[in-house]
Phi, psi and omega in degrees: 000130183277062186236146182210135171283130188224158174251135186241152172292146189285356177295134191305320183298321180289325176297320182292321178296319180297314181293322180295318180300315182291315183295322178282335178290321183280334178288327180232081187278069184278087185293337181265359180296133182294137170228096191229137172252131180250116182238162178161172181282168182304148175068015181268002173099024182298314180302317180298314180302306184303314183295317183297314177299326177297314184295320187289317184265357187053045181258176184262125176272134181231121185213180173303317180293316183292325183290327188266332189242340183246354179242148179256080182256161187300327185250018181297320182295317182299321178291322178296324177296327174294310182304316180295329178274005180059038176253148181287134185283132184295148181303317183298325183291315176302313181295328171287327175299308182304309178305317181291322181290318178290349176276351179285155183308313186299322178294321181291320184285315188268337191090168185221151173243107182264113191267123173074009177236147350280151180274337183207178185297320181292319177298322177300312177297324173300312178300317180298316185292347176266004181084016183257111183231111178290145173285321182229135171238121177262116180251107181277145174216157177195159174302143178304324183294322179293314181303318180295317180296318176298319185300332181292330184265006183291132176226149185238141168269111183291344182281311180260350188062020177280145184259130175236179186218136180298332183256312192266334191211069181266129183291148178274339178285120176304328185286329177289319178304315186295324182265005175288144182233161179264125181292157182286170179053045177252013175296160181299324181293310180297320176297315174303323183288324178292320177302320177296318176294325173301307180294339179285331185262333188310312187298326182288317177298319178302315182296321182293322191249015190300333185277348175236022191245142176231131175267131184233129180295121179271355187261063175204169179308143184303325179297322177294317179300309187294325177291328179282325175300312184296313179307317181294304189293344174273353176285155175242145179286151177304145174240144178274002182291153182291142186228124182254109180292134175227102194246132173250131178247128170242150173168158182290160176305140182085004181276354170097022179297316184298315180299306180304318182293326179291320178297313181301313184298316184288326185281320191249008176054038176261160186275121179271111182243117172252126183305310184294320178297320177298322179295315175299321174302315183292326178291312185296328180280353181061036176285170176300317178289327179301315182296326179283338176278330187308318179300326182287319178295316180295322188273347184079007176280149178302139179281133186300146180309315184294329179290318182291320174298319177295321182291319182290319180298320180299317186287319178289340174275354181293164188294322183300318185286327176294321188266333180258337189087178184211165173229123191240132170225151178094359179197138355285157179258346174214179183296318179303317173298322183294322180297314182299314175304320179291323172298328181276009179062031174257100188239112176293148170258354173216133179225132182234142176245121181270131177246135186211128178301154181298321179293323179291326175297311182293323176296321179291322190268317187290343178256015178279144186222152177233141172274108186292345177280312185256347188075000179290143181257143179225171179222130185303332178258309187273333180212077185286156176303141187283337184228152178296330179299311181299312185303328186287325181264006175296143182229155181252134173293137179304331180288346176269005173290147189304322180298313179291326179301310181304316177301319182294318178301313185299322179291315181293316183290335178288341180251340193288328176297321179291326180285333176295316180293325183289319177257083189280340182264020180288160169260151182247132187244129172280099191274002182257064175200179183309130176312321183282340172285321175294321184292321177300320181293315182297317183295325179295324182287328182283317185278339180272142174300148177296139178303152175288145176269158169289120186258000000 
């Protein structure tokens, strides 16, 4: 909810703006609508970044140019009068213009990209007192020498307000080329003056927004700058709200799903559910469902989906799973089962696909051995038997024979692509590395909020 307790100026106009802002905010609670500030020194590429973000998110761009020349706001003429007299527009006037513009329905519904504001500490405080808090602040930076050199090639399209550059970003359309103009106040002396003022105010603004701010080097190809900006503005900040993990693990046999599920369950006190183990437990406990499942388990045939789903639904609806969360592996095995899980209102909030090369899978599984006396498991390469006596009595599980491994892999790979399309927000895990490195990656994906989608 885009709601904030704020202190307002006692002027009637500001109170009206505040009430309108609150009314529209609660009427259109667009919690995912972007609220982004793009800051940086002159010629750092603020306009390019802001316009690109507006196109990407279908948001509203708010800048000095749009406030003065494209909007019909109450104090626009007053601000223009300062501009015509070559006088600096007061911070309070800028803040009033911004607050009025951001209170409009389009900004609240679609979100906004605020370009070049706030310029100083006073503006930042005024925006905060009006209830304007950006979710993300992009701070562009580059060496002053680069910025001064760039500013000389800056060109503006007066029709679209798009910014181009004679060296780095020249338009291909001849009609656009003809109407480009060189902006005023781009002499080296003027740019140096603006840079000096920016460096004087930058530390205070940085301090105010440091928890939601990311500095991005603007002295690199524009594609790299834009990709870094997009990655940042799609992140979501940590929340103190309670979170119940509902985790799905997919992966080929031998990819380490069981180990990672056990580690997650141990650290975060979630319920570890392996579908195959759950079926065996139902048979061992002689439950009604277990009696129905037993013939399939004994014969080695697949258990019908309706029985598996009923068993899973009962288990995942139990109090411990609802209160602690769960990590599930072994189901669904295909998209049809995934759809059935969805219809049963069992929706994971984190999904992981484990990827492992074929050679590594065969090495892990085909060399596994079991001691029939102690039940201890060994591996001929990674964990060999400690004595020749134990080595002599080791046995291989038939399912670990290469022929059977290939059958299981063929079944998995025939369904995994469709499952990846079904769970589009999934994370992908390189399972061919140290188990604790894998655990750290999975843990980071669980505790961090999911990135915002383009809405």
